[in-house]
C-alpha positions as CSV (number, residue, x, y, z in Angstrom):
1,X,87.2,106.7,107.6
2,X,84.7,109.6,108.9
3,X,87.5,112.2,108.4
4,X,88.1,111.1,104.6
5,X,84.4,111.4,103.5
6,X,83.8,115.0,103.7
7,X,81.0,117.0,101.4
8,X,83.5,117.8,98.3
9,X,81.3,120.6,96.9
10,X,81.0,122.5,100.2
11,X,84.8,121.8,101.0
12,X,85.9,122.7,97.8
13,X,84.1,126.0,97.6
14,X,85.3,127.3,101.0
15,X,89.0,126.7,100.0
16,X,88.9,128.3,96.9
17,X,87.0,131.3,98.5
18,X,89.8,130.9,101.3
19,X,92.5,130.5,98.4
20,X,91.4,134.0,96.8
21,X,92.1,136.2,99.7
22,X,95.1,138.3,98.8
23,X,98.6,137.1,100.5
24,X,101.0,139.9,100.8
25,X,104.2,139.5,102.5
26,X,104.5,141.8,105.4
27,X,100.8,142.8,105.8
28,X,99.6,139.5,108.2
29,X,99.6,136.2,107.3
30,X,100.5,134.8,104.0
31,X,98.0,132.2,102.2
32,X,99.2,130.1,99.0
33,X,97.7,127.7,97.1
34,X,98.2,125.1,94.1
35,X,96.2,123.0,91.8
36,X,98.0,119.5,90.5
37,X,97.0,116.9,88.0
38,X,98.4,113.6,86.8
39,X,96.1,112.4,83.5
40,X,97.2,108.9,82.7
41,X,96.6,106.3,79.8
42,X,97.8,103.0,80.4
43,X,98.0,99.3,78.3
44,X,99.1,96.2,80.2
45,X,99.8,93.0,78.5
46,X,99.5,89.8,80.6
47,X,102.0,87.1,79.4
48,X,99.7,84.2,80.8
49,X,96.6,85.8,81.5
50,X,94.7,83.1,83.0
51,X,91.2,84.1,83.5
52,X,91.9,87.7,82.9
53,X,92.0,89.4,79.6
54,X,95.7,89.2,78.2
55,X,95.6,92.9,77.2
56,X,93.5,95.5,79.5
57,X,93.5,99.4,79.0
58,X,92.7,102.4,80.8
59,X,92.8,106.1,81.0
60,X,93.0,107.6,84.6
61,X,93.0,110.8,86.6
62,X,95.9,109.7,89.1
63,X,95.9,112.7,90.7
64,X,93.6,115.8,91.5
65,X,94.7,118.0,94.2
66,X,94.1,121.5,95.8
67,X,96.8,122.3,97.9
68,X,96.6,125.2,100.4
69,X,99.7,126.4,102.5
70,X,99.8,129.3,105.0
71,X,101.8,131.1,107.6
72,X,101.7,133.4,110.2
73,X,103.6,136.8,110.0
74,X,106.2,136.0,112.2
75,X,106.9,133.1,110.4
76,X,106.4,130.7,113.8
77,X,103.8,128.7,112.8
78,X,102.4,127.4,109.4
79,X,100.1,125.0,108.2
80,X,99.1,122.6,104.8
81,X,95.9,121.5,103.8
82,X,95.6,119.2,101.0
83,X,92.4,117.4,99.5
84,X,92.1,115.0,96.5
85,X,89.9,112.9,94.5
86,X,89.3,109.5,96.1
87,X,89.9,107.1,93.1
88,X,87.9,104.4,95.0
89,X,85.0,106.1,95.7
90,X,84.9,109.0,93.6
91,X,84.6,111.6,96.5
92,X,87.1,113.8,98.2
93,X,89.3,112.4,100.8
94,X,92.0,114.6,103.0
95,X,95.8,114.0,102.5
96,X,97.6,116.6,104.5
97,X,95.9,118.6,107.3
98,X,98.8,119.5,109.7
99,X,100.3,122.9,111.5
100,X,104.0,123.3,112.0
101,X,105.4,125.2,115.4
102,X,108.3,126.7,116.0
103,X,110.3,125.7,118.8
104,X,113.4,127.0,120.5
105,X,116.7,125.7,119.0
106,X,115.3,125.8,115.7
107,X,113.3,122.6,115.9
108,X,109.7,122.5,114.9
109,X,106.8,120.6,116.0
110,X,104.2,118.9,113.4
111,X,100.8,117.9,114.6
112,X,98.0,116.7,112.2
113,X,98.1,114.3,109.4
114,X,100.9,114.2,107.2
115,X,103.3,111.5,105.8
116,X,106.0,110.5,108.5
117,X,109.6,110.5,107.2
118,X,110.9,107.0,106.3
119,X,111.6,106.3,102.1
120,X,113.2,109.2,100.4
121,X,111.1,108.0,97.2
122,X,107.8,108.9,99.2
123,X,109.4,111.9,100.3
124,X,109.7,112.9,96.9
125,X,106.3,114.4,95.6
126,X,104.4,112.4,92.9
127,X,104.6,114.8,90.4
128,X,108.3,115.2,91.2
129,X,109.3,111.6,90.1
130,X,111.0,110.7,87.0
131,X,108.4,107.9,86.3
132,X,104.6,108.1,85.8
133,X,104.2,106.4,89.1
134,X,106.7,105.6,92.1
135,X,108.3,101.8,92.3
136,X,106.3,99.1,93.1
137,X,108.7,98.6,95.9
138,X,108.0,101.8,97.7
139,X,104.1,101.4,97.4
140,X,105.1,98.3,99.4
141,X,107.1,99.7,102.4
142,X,106.1,103.1,102.6
143,X,104.3,104.4,105.7
144,X,101.9,106.9,103.5
145,X,99.6,109.5,105.4
146,X,99.4,108.9,109.1
147,X,98.0,110.7,112.0
148,X,100.5,111.6,114.7
149,X,103.0,114.3,115.9
150,X,106.7,114.9,114.7
151,X,109.9,116.8,115.6
152,X,111.9,118.2,112.9
153,X,115.0,120.0,112.8
154,X,117.1,121.0,109.8
155,X,120.8,121.8,109.9
156,X,123.3,123.3,107.2
157,X,124.1,120.1,105.7
158,X,121.6,117.5,107.5
159,X,118.1,116.9,108.9
160,X,116.4,114.7,111.2
161,X,112.7,113.7,111.7
162,X,111.3,111.5,114.4
163,X,107.2,110.9,114.2
164,X,104.9,109.3,116.8
165,X,102.0,108.0,114.6
166,X,99.1,105.6,114.1
167,X,100.3,103.1,111.7
168,X,100.9,102.7,108.0
169,X,98.1,104.1,105.7
170,X,96.0,105.0,109.2
171,X,94.9,108.7,107.6
172,X,91.3,109.4,108.7
173,X,90.8,106.6,110.9
174,X,89.1,106.8,114.4
175,X,89.7,105.1,118.0
176,X,89.7,101.8,117.5
177,X,90.0,102.0,114.1
178,X,93.3,100.8,112.8
179,X,95.6,97.7,113.3
180,X,98.5,99.9,115.2
181,X,98.6,101.0,119.2
182,X,101.7,102.4,118.7
183,X,104.4,103.5,115.7
184,X,107.4,105.3,115.7
185,X,109.3,106.6,112.6
186,X,112.7,108.1,112.3
187,X,114.9,109.2,109.5
188,X,118.2,111.2,109.4
189,X,119.8,113.0,106.3
190,X,123.4,114.0,105.6
191,X,124.8,115.9,102.4
192,X,128.3,114.0,102.1
193,X,129.1,116.9,99.2
194,X,127.1,120.0,97.8
195,X,123.8,121.5,98.8
196,X,121.2,118.7,100.1
197,X,118.7,120.5,98.3
198,X,120.3,119.9,94.7
199,X,118.7,116.1,95.7
200,X,115.3,118.0,96.2
201,X,113.6,115.3,93.3
202,X,115.0,112.8,90.8
203,X,115.5,115.4,87.8
204,X,118.8,115.5,86.0
205,X,119.9,119.2,85.6
206,X,122.6,120.3,83.2
207,X,123.8,123.6,85.0
208,X,123.9,122.2,88.4
209,X,126.9,121.4,90.9
210,X,127.2,117.7,92.3
211,X,125.8,116.7,95.4
212,X,125.5,113.5,97.0
213,X,122.7,113.2,100.0
214,X,122.8,110.0,102.4
215,X,119.9,108.9,104.3
216,X,118.9,106.7,106.9
217,X,115.4,105.5,108.3
218,X,113.6,103.1,110.4
219,X,110.0,102.2,111.4
220,X,108.6,100.3,114.2
221,X,104.7,99.6,114.5
222,X,102.9,97.3,116.9
223,X,99.3,96.1,117.6
224,X,97.5,93.2,116.0
225,X,100.0,90.9,115.0
226,X,102.3,90.7,112.9
227,X,104.5,93.5,114.6
228,X,106.5,95.4,112.0
229,X,110.0,96.6,112.0
230,X,111.2,98.2,108.9
231,X,114.5,100.2,108.0
232,X,116.1,101.7,104.8
233,X,119.5,103.2,103.6
234,X,119.6,105.4,100.5
235,X,122.1,107.7,98.6
236,X,120.8,110.2,96.0
237,X,123.7,112.0,93.6
238,X,122.8,114.9,91.4
239,X,125.4,116.2,88.6
240,X,125.6,118.0,85.7
241,X,123.2,116.6,83.6
242,X,122.7,113.4,85.5
243,X,121.0,112.1,88.6
244,X,121.2,108.4,90.6
245,X,119.4,107.2,93.1
246,X,119.4,103.6,95.1
247,X,117.6,102.7,98.4
248,X,118.2,99.3,100.1
249,X,114.9,98.5,102.2
250,X,114.5,95.4,105.2
251,X,111.3,94.6,106.7
252,X,110.7,92.4,109.7
253,X,107.5,90.6,110.5
254,X,107.1,89.2,114.1
255,X,103.8,87.4,115.4
256,X,103.1,86.6,119.2
257,X,106.0,85.8,121.6
258,X,108.4,87.1,119.1
259,X,107.8,84.3,116.5
260,X,109.2,85.3,113.0
261,X,107.2,85.5,110.2
262,X,109.0,86.9,107.3
263,X,112.1,88.8,106.7
264,X,111.9,90.6,103.9
265,X,114.1,93.1,101.7
266,X,114.2,95.0,98.7
267,X,116.6,97.2,96.5
268,X,115.6,100.1,94.1
269,X,118.0,101.6,91.7
270,X,117.3,104.5,89.4
271,X,119.4,107.2,87.2
272,X,118.5,109.7,84.5
273,X,120.2,111.7,82.1
274,X,119.5,115.2,80.2
275,X,119.0,115.0,76.5
276,X,117.9,118.3,75.8
277,X,118.6,120.6,78.7
278,X,115.1,122.2,79.9
279,X,113.1,119.8,77.9
280,X,113.9,116.2,77.6
281,X,115.5,113.5,79.6
282,X,115.7,109.7,79.7
283,X,115.4,107.3,82.6
284,X,115.4,104.0,84.0
285,X,114.6,102.1,87.4
286,X,115.0,98.8,88.4
287,X,113.6,97.0,91.7
288,X,114.2,93.5,93.3
289,X,111.6,92.6,96.1
290,X,112.0,89.3,98.4
291,X,108.5,89.0,100.1
292,X,109.8,86.0,102.0
293,X,106.8,84.3,100.9
294,X,104.3,86.5,102.8
295,X,102.8,89.8,101.3
296,X,101.2,91.9,104.4
297,X,100.7,95.9,104.5
298,X,98.9,97.4,107.3
299,X,96.3,99.2,105.8
300,X,94.2,101.3,108.4
301,X,91.9,98.9,109.7
302,X,92.4,96.2,107.7
303,X,95.3,94.1,105.6
304,X,96.0,94.5,102.0
305,X,97.2,91.5,99.7
306,X,96.0,89.4,103.2
307,X,95.0,86.3,100.6
308,X,97.4,87.0,97.7
309,X,99.4,84.1,96.7
310,X,103.1,84.8,96.7
311,X,105.8,83.1,94.9
312,X,108.9,81.9,96.6
313,X,111.4,83.6,93.9
314,X,111.6,87.5,94.4
315,X,109.9,90.1,92.1
316,X,111.9,91.9,89.7
317,X,110.6,95.0,87.9
318,X,112.5,97.2,85.5
319,X,111.0,100.9,84.2
320,X,112.5,102.9,81.1
321,X,111.1,106.0,79.9
322,X,111.3,109.7,78.6
323,X,110.2,112.8,80.0
324,X,109.2,116.0,78.1
325,X,109.6,119.2,79.9
326,X,107.2,122.1,78.7
327,X,107.6,124.4,81.8
328,X,109.4,122.3,84.1
329,X,107.3,120.2,86.5
330,X,104.5,122.3,85.8
331,X,103.9,121.2,82.4
332,X,105.2,117.7,81.6
333,X,104.8,114.7,79.3
334,X,105.8,111.3,80.7
335,X,106.3,108.0,78.4
336,X,107.5,104.9,80.0
337,X,107.6,101.1,79.5
338,X,107.1,98.7,82.7
339,X,108.4,95.1,82.6
340,X,107.7,93.0,85.4
341,X,109.5,89.5,85.1
342,X,107.7,88.0,87.9
343,X,104.2,87.4,89.3
344,X,102.7,90.4,90.6
345,X,101.0,89.1,93.9
346,X,99.1,92.3,94.4
347,X,97.7,94.6,91.8
348,X,99.1,98.2,91.5
349,X,96.3,99.8,89.2
350,X,98.2,103.5,89.4
351,X,101.4,101.6,88.1
352,X,99.3,99.5,85.8
353,X,100.4,95.8,87.0
354,X,97.7,93.8,87.4
355,X,97.9,90.1,89.8
356,X,97.8,87.0,88.4
357,X,100.5,86.5,85.9
358,X,103.1,83.9,86.7
359,X,105.3,84.9,83.8
360,X,104.8,88.7,84.2
361,X,103.7,91.2,82.3
362,X,104.4,94.8,80.4
363,X,102.6,97.9,80.8
364,X,102.9,100.9,78.7
365,X,101.8,104.3,80.4
366,X,101.6,107.6,78.8
367,X,100.8,110.7,81.1
368,X,100.5,114.4,81.2
369,X,100.7,116.4,84.4
370,X,100.5,120.2,85.1
371,X,100.7,122.1,88.5
372,X,99.5,125.8,88.8
């Protein structure tokens, strides 16, 4: 965890000084920087609170990031360095820290800390989502930030990415500081129709053509029991004034000598429609998650939810909301309502979902985000 805990003021001053340098195309390397922040208010009501308050509210700085990107003059080498506020400790943490190197035949090699490509929902940035937060399902199955190396190539209608990494949520871990000995993730995408860049995010755009993007991915992680094998298949559709997305995810947890612990599966479906071109859209999302009686998520050296109470029944969550764009994604208000129909086994404070209510809960979220 030493890489995650750095001296915030020193690093911030250094990055701001570097970002202030001129970046003119054709005159040496280019350097770009950006700032992004999400400010969120949430109100959560538990149907059966038990020992917890029935209603709880909070104000949250969900994200506060400085993103620096650089590219060599010939374009053969680039890099990204992103730091953000650590909500748990109040300090500064490294999110992205990698270099991209050009290889023959248009392949690229990425080395450092990044998100190995697995879930489509995770590949779309947090400020480019429809709802205030990604789905609970994506948060459970994601690989998230990890250290490793990846090979990638973009074709005219498709792309592939293969990554050797250090396990889910292994950002900033040292030798022997995580549960995974070896992990491999792979993802492929193919544009069945139109330009695949049309599906770069989930927003409903009124004046764009139709595109259909298919994706498949897998991730295998071996180390301290259990071994994890997960796979996903997804489809994204963008058309004039609407967008659709659906993903199916499966995960197998296996112990020593191949003993099966759990076979989990999930479905996420969402869609949006443009209400006022360039200003308003409405969206909905539904997710269904079957834990098969076990909640297990590798998280660096530990396990998230190791003592969680998991019902035999599946978890269903519905989300409805609207977005008001004042300057595209650079300035946006989001208001949404989340309804969990079943027990939440492990809290997700970013979503506003708390653990402990057997009958479900309701969350109202209001968020303002800006990007510079």
